[in-house]
C-alpha positions, 0 to 999 in steps of 0.5 A: 365571636364572629369570623368570616371570609368571602371565598373558599380560597380564603379558607386558610385565612378563615382558620387563622382569623378564628385562632386569633379570635380564640386566642384573644378570648382565652387571654380574657378568660371568656367563655365563647362560641365561634360562629364562622362562615364563608360568604360575601360580606354583602350577601344578605342570606348569611346563615352565620350572621342570622345565627348570631343575630337570633342568639342576640335576640334571645339574650344569649349574647353579651359580647360580639367579638370581630377582628375587623368591622368588614368581617361583620359586614361590607355595608350596613355595619352601622345598622348591625351595630345599632341592633346589637346596642338595642339588645345591650350587647357589646361589640368588640374588635379583638385587641380593642377596648370594650364598649357598647355597640 
């Protein structure tokens, strides 16, 4: 699960976002880890996103669940989707259908 907000002022929204993602995963009966961060969606040095991508490269991830595409990235979303797909990872929007990235 990946959750992100842009600024410290949005910290409460981040907590709520995480709660919604966790609720979604629990309903599905999934084991999960939440990676969250406060950083701009256009920041290319996001530690949380790098952690997620490294886990994908090591084969530790089967699904990436996000609330909305812009939580993953403001720009370059399709590149990230392609990267995930190349490792056989499903990209899933909470509440949406499960399909390959």
